[in-house]
N, C-alpha and C positions, 0 to 999 in steps of 0.2 A: 242347761242354759240358766244363767243367773238373771235375776230381776233387773239388775243395773244394765245388762245388755239389752233388755227389752225396752227400757225407757227411751233408748235412742231411736227406736223404730217408729215409723208412721203407722197410722191406723190401718192402711191397706197392707203394709208389710206384716203387721200383727195378724190380720185376718188370713193372709197366705200361710204364715207359719202355723197358725192354729189348724187350718185345713190339712196341711201337710202332716202334722203330728197326729191328728185324728185318724187320717188315712193309715198311717203307720201303726197306730194302736189297734185299729180294726183288723189289719192283716196279722198282727201279732196274736190277737185273741183267737183268730181263726186257726192259726198254726198251733196255738196252745191247746185248742180243743182236739186237734188231730194227733199231734206229736209233742215231744218235749221241746222246749225252747233252749237255745244255746245260752241265752242270758235272760232268765225270768225277771230280773230286776229292771230290765228295760221297760216293762209294762208299767211298773211303779213310777219310774223316772218320767215316762211320757205323760202319765196322769198328772204328775206334779208340774211338769212344764206347761201343760194345757191350763192348769189352774193359775200359774204365774202369768200366762198370756192374758187370760180373762181379767186378772187383777190390773194388769197394765192397761188393757182396753177400758176398764171402768175408770181408772185414774185419768186417762186421756179424755174420756167423755165428761168427767166431772170438771176438769180444767177448762174444757171448751164451754161448758154450761156457765161456769163462773165468769169466764171472759166475755161470753156473748150476752149475758144479762146485764 
């Protein structure tokens, strides 16, 4: 997922996406501990997507703080 796609989402949508990605990452890590993964790069991709979401959330909060003050 690209950052430009995330900037179009609302705060609630970002929270939902983050929860969804965290859940998927948790399941992949469990599967990784027990067996081999089909696509081990998916773990890396999910971690980076979560970081992008957090960045977008932070930017959204900063914009709201600037506009609200």
